[in-house]
C-alpha positions as CSV (number, residue, x, y, z in Angstrom):
1,M,7.1,3.8,6.3
2,D,10.4,2.3,5.1
3,G,9.3,-1.3,5.6
4,L,6.5,-1.2,2.9
5,S,6.0,-4.3,0.8
6,V,3.8,-4.8,-2.2
7,C,2.4,-7.8,-4.0
8,Q,4.6,-9.2,-6.7
9,I,2.2,-8.1,-9.5
10,E,2.4,-4.5,-8.2
11,A,6.2,-4.8,-8.0
12,E,6.4,-6.0,-11.5
13,R,4.1,-3.0,-12.7
14,I,6.6,-0.6,-11.1
15,R,9.7,-2.4,-12.7
16,K,8.0,-2.1,-16.1
17,A,6.9,1.4,-15.8
18,H,10.2,2.8,-14.2
19,P,13.2,0.8,-15.4
20,T,15.4,3.8,-15.8
21,L,14.5,5.1,-12.3
22,L,15.4,1.8,-10.7
23,A,18.6,1.4,-12.7
24,E,19.9,4.8,-12.5
25,S,18.6,6.2,-9.1
26,A,19.0,5.3,-5.5
27,P,16.2,4.8,-3.1
28,R,15.5,7.6,-0.5
29,Q,17.5,7.1,2.7
30,E,16.4,4.5,5.2
31,G,13.4,5.5,7.3
32,A,11.5,7.1,4.3
33,C,9.5,5.6,1.5
34,A,12.2,4.3,-1.0
35,F,10.3,6.1,-3.8
36,L,10.1,9.6,-2.4
37,S,12.3,12.2,-4.0
38,D,14.5,14.6,-2.1
39,D,11.6,17.1,-2.2
40,D,9.1,14.5,-0.7
41,R,7.4,13.8,-3.9
42,C,6.5,10.4,-5.1
43,R,8.6,9.3,-8.0
44,I,6.1,6.7,-9.2
45,H,2.9,8.4,-8.3
46,A,0.9,7.2,-11.4
47,D,1.9,3.7,-10.7
48,R,1.9,3.8,-6.9
49,P,0.8,0.5,-5.3
50,Y,-2.5,-0.1,-3.4
51,V,-0.9,0.6,0.1
52,C,0.0,4.1,-1.2
53,R,-3.3,4.6,-2.6
54,T,-5.0,4.2,0.5
55,Q,-2.6,6.1,2.7
56,G,-4.3,8.9,4.6
57,L,-7.9,7.6,3.9
58,P,-10.2,6.7,6.8
59,L,-10.2,3.1,6.9
60,R,-12.8,0.7,8.1
61,W,-12.6,-3.1,8.5
62,L,-14.7,-5.9,10.1
63,D,-13.3,-8.5,12.2
64,E,-14.8,-11.4,14.4
65,N,-14.1,-11.7,18.2
66,Q,-14.1,-14.9,20.2
67,D,-17.9,-15.0,20.5
68,L,-18.2,-14.8,16.8
69,E,-19.6,-11.3,16.9
70,I,-18.7,-8.9,14.0
71,L,-16.7,-5.8,15.2
72,E,-16.1,-2.7,13.3
73,H,-12.6,-1.2,13.4
74,R,-11.7,2.2,12.1
75,S,-8.3,3.9,11.6
76,I,-6.7,7.0,10.1
77,C,-3.4,8.3,9.8
78,E,-2.4,10.4,12.7
79,L,-1.5,13.3,10.5
80,N,-5.2,13.5,9.7
81,L,-6.5,13.6,13.2
82,P,-7.2,17.3,13.2
83,G,-10.1,16.3,10.7
84,P,-13.6,15.2,11.6
85,S,-13.9,12.3,14.1
86,I,-13.5,8.9,12.2
87,T,-16.1,7.5,14.5
88,G,-18.7,10.0,13.3
89,L,-18.2,9.4,9.6
90,E,-20.8,7.6,7.6
91,E,-19.7,4.0,6.5
92,E,-19.4,5.3,2.9
93,A,-16.9,7.9,3.8
94,C,-14.5,5.2,4.9
95,W,-12.5,2.9,2.7
96,L,-13.7,-0.5,3.5
97,L,-10.6,-3.0,3.7
98,G,-11.2,-6.4,2.3
99,P,-12.8,-6.4,-1.2
100,T,-9.9,-4.6,-2.9
101,E,-7.4,-6.8,-1.3
102,L,-9.2,-10.0,-2.4
103,E,-9.6,-8.7,-5.9
104,L,-5.8,-7.9,-5.9
105,D,-5.1,-11.6,-4.7
106,R,-7.2,-12.9,-7.3
107,I,-5.5,-11.1,-10.0
108,E,-2.0,-11.9,-8.7
109,Q,-3.1,-15.8,-8.5
110,Q,-4.1,-15.7,-12.1
111,W,-1.0,-14.0,-12.9
112,R,1.5,-16.1,-11.0
113,P,-0.2,-19.0,-9.2
114,G,1.1,-20.3,-5.9
115,P,2.2,-18.8,-2.6
116,Q,1.8,-15.0,-2.7
117,L,5.0,-13.4,-1.7
118,R,5.6,-9.7,-0.8
119,V,8.2,-7.4,-2.3
120,Q,9.9,-4.8,-0.3
121,L,9.8,-1.5,-2.3
122,R,13.4,-0.7,-1.3
123,A,14.3,-4.2,-2.8
124,L,13.2,-3.0,-6.3
125,F,16.3,-0.7,-6.5
126,Q,18.7,-3.5,-5.4
127,R,17.4,-5.8,-8.1
128,A,18.0,-3.4,-10.7
129,R,21.5,-2.7,-9.7
């Protein structure tokens, strides 16, 4: 959970929306998300990045094997395993990885063309100090 990184445009959104938090607060201890409060609440919930917004959802993605066959993969946070079987869920009940990431990449390219770098969430605090 501690090594989470975000797109540059997501990092910029957090910087603009939470300058006081970044300047006057410290990140949560190593091993936990940098933006969790002492009572385990997200301090940037309204501006949380995409990786956080999909946390806990049943995820679905398509991949290609060596024989060029399309394979479906599914995953869900182990904390949600007591729920219904992910393999039995309808496709529409799973978040399809791919389209949103491509749109986020497109927006970021318009905002800042060139190689797309990732920003560690914890580093947002370091930059503000």
